[in-house]
C-alpha positions as CSV (number, residue, x, y, z in Angstrom):
1,M,178.0,39.4,-26.2
2,A,181.7,39.9,-26.5
3,H,183.0,41.2,-29.8
4,T,185.9,39.3,-31.3
5,S,187.8,40.6,-34.3
6,D,187.6,38.4,-37.4
7,S,191.2,37.4,-36.9
8,P,194.0,38.4,-34.6
9,R,196.4,40.9,-36.1
10,A,200.1,40.4,-35.9
11,C,202.5,43.1,-34.9
12,E,206.2,42.3,-35.3
13,L,208.4,43.4,-32.3
14,P,212.0,42.7,-33.5
15,D,213.5,44.7,-30.6
16,E,212.8,46.6,-27.4
17,D,212.2,49.8,-29.4
18,A,209.4,48.2,-31.3
19,T,207.8,47.0,-28.0
20,V,208.1,50.5,-26.6
21,A,206.5,52.0,-29.7
22,L,203.5,49.6,-29.4
23,A,203.2,50.4,-25.7
24,Q,203.2,54.1,-26.5
25,R,200.3,53.7,-29.0
26,L,198.4,51.6,-26.4
27,A,199.0,54.3,-23.8
28,D,197.4,56.8,-26.0
29,L,194.3,54.6,-26.2
30,V,194.0,53.7,-22.5
31,C,194.7,57.2,-21.3
32,G,192.1,58.7,-23.6
33,R,194.6,61.0,-25.4
34,L,193.0,60.5,-28.8
35,P,189.9,62.6,-29.7
36,A,188.3,59.8,-31.7
37,I,188.8,57.3,-28.8
38,A,188.4,59.7,-25.9
39,S,187.2,57.3,-23.1
40,A,190.1,56.4,-20.8
41,G,190.4,53.0,-19.2
42,G,190.1,49.5,-20.5
43,R,191.2,45.9,-19.9
44,I,194.1,44.2,-21.6
45,H,195.0,40.6,-21.2
46,L,198.6,39.6,-21.8
47,R,199.3,36.0,-22.7
48,G,202.4,34.0,-23.8
49,E,205.1,31.7,-22.5
50,L,207.5,32.7,-19.7
51,G,209.9,35.3,-21.0
52,A,207.8,36.2,-24.1
53,G,207.6,39.8,-23.1
54,K,204.3,40.3,-21.1
55,T,205.9,42.2,-18.3
56,S,208.2,44.2,-20.6
57,L,205.1,45.3,-22.6
58,A,203.2,46.2,-19.4
59,R,206.1,48.2,-18.0
60,A,206.5,50.1,-21.3
61,L,202.8,50.8,-21.4
62,L,202.8,52.1,-17.8
63,R,205.9,54.2,-18.4
64,A,204.3,55.7,-21.6
65,S,201.1,56.4,-19.6
66,G,203.1,58.6,-17.2
67,V,204.1,56.2,-14.4
68,T,207.3,57.5,-12.9
69,G,209.7,55.7,-10.5
70,R,210.2,52.0,-10.2
71,I,207.7,49.8,-12.0
72,K,207.7,46.5,-10.2
73,S,206.6,43.1,-11.6
74,P,203.5,41.9,-9.7
75,S,204.7,38.3,-9.9
76,Y,204.9,37.9,-6.1
77,A,202.5,40.6,-4.9
78,L,200.0,39.7,-7.6
79,L,199.0,43.3,-8.0
80,E,200.8,46.6,-8.4
81,S,198.7,49.8,-8.7
82,Y,199.4,53.2,-9.9
83,N,197.6,56.5,-10.2
84,V,198.4,58.9,-13.0
85,S,196.3,62.1,-13.5
86,N,193.4,60.6,-11.6
87,L,193.4,57.4,-13.8
88,Q,193.9,54.2,-11.8
89,F,196.2,51.5,-13.3
90,Y,196.1,47.9,-12.0
91,H,198.7,45.5,-13.1
92,F,198.0,41.9,-12.2
93,D,200.0,38.7,-12.6
94,F,198.0,35.5,-12.0
95,Y,200.9,33.1,-12.9
96,R,201.0,31.7,-9.3
97,F,197.3,31.0,-9.1
98,S,196.6,27.3,-9.0
99,D,192.8,27.6,-8.7
100,A,190.5,29.9,-10.8
101,H,188.7,31.1,-7.7
102,E,191.8,32.6,-6.1
103,W,191.6,36.0,-7.9
104,R,188.1,36.6,-6.6
105,D,189.0,35.3,-3.1
106,A,191.8,37.9,-3.1
107,G,189.2,40.6,-3.6
108,F,190.4,41.6,-7.1
109,G,186.9,41.5,-8.7
110,E,186.0,45.0,-7.4
111,L,189.2,46.5,-9.0
112,L,188.0,45.7,-12.5
113,D,186.5,49.2,-12.8
114,A,185.6,50.3,-16.3
115,Q,187.3,53.7,-15.6
116,A,190.6,52.0,-14.7
117,V,193.3,50.6,-16.9
118,V,193.6,46.9,-16.0
119,L,196.5,44.8,-17.3
120,I,196.4,41.1,-16.5
121,E,199.3,38.7,-17.2
122,W,198.4,35.0,-17.2
123,P,194.6,35.7,-17.3
124,E,194.0,32.0,-18.2
125,Q,194.9,31.1,-14.5
126,A,191.5,32.7,-13.5
127,G,189.7,30.3,-15.9
128,T,186.5,31.8,-17.4
129,R,185.8,34.0,-14.3
130,L,187.3,37.2,-15.6
131,P,185.2,39.7,-17.6
132,P,186.4,39.7,-21.2
133,P,189.2,42.1,-22.0
134,D,188.9,44.9,-24.6
135,L,192.1,43.7,-26.1
136,D,193.8,40.2,-25.8
137,I,197.5,40.2,-26.6
138,F,199.4,37.0,-27.2
139,L,203.2,37.3,-27.3
140,E,205.4,34.7,-28.8
141,Y,209.1,34.3,-29.7
142,A,209.9,35.3,-33.3
143,G,213.6,34.7,-34.0
144,T,215.5,37.1,-31.8
145,G,212.5,39.3,-31.3
146,R,208.8,38.8,-30.5
147,R,205.5,38.8,-32.3
148,A,202.3,40.2,-30.7
149,W,198.9,38.9,-31.8
150,L,196.2,41.4,-31.0
151,N,192.6,40.4,-30.8
152,A,189.7,42.7,-30.0
153,R,187.1,41.3,-27.6
154,S,184.8,44.3,-27.3
155,E,183.7,47.3,-29.3
156,K,186.3,49.5,-27.5
157,G,188.9,46.9,-28.4
158,Q,187.8,46.9,-32.0
159,R,188.3,50.8,-32.1
160,W,191.7,50.3,-30.5
161,L,192.7,47.7,-33.1
162,T,191.6,50.0,-35.9
163,Y,193.8,52.7,-34.5
164,L,196.7,50.4,-33.9
165,N,196.3,48.9,-37.4
166,P,199.3,46.5,-37.1
167,P,200.2,45.0,-40.5
168,H,199.1,41.5,-41.3
169,P,201.9,38.9,-41.3
């Protein structure tokens, strides 16, 4: 049974620096840099309207995790993968999917390895066919900035959320 936190926690992202700071904390978690949360890997779903900051947060997380060079959006290729210190990162974008079966037909199911870091933008385009994420992040516009709603969907996600401890709105 998937674990869901009692209520999503809000994290205000008034500017790019705040987005980068959240991404750095997430990178510590997914890379296993924290002794209390030592297992690397995990799944994060990124949701929100076009332009809400999903790709920006994913890029900042990849950069904070140690990805060097150009970080491309997977909008057209559907998947960009990276390897950092023997940890595999998969960044998916399912925006262009018109059928929930397309992600499996593309052979992506086998890439959802528990030891990998899996970032999925537009997970709702895969319907209910994806395994639950550890952390579900919904981004929305908030004035000139953004607000991220973080919701744990597993025990690992709950540990992450406890570490992140974003303030309540």
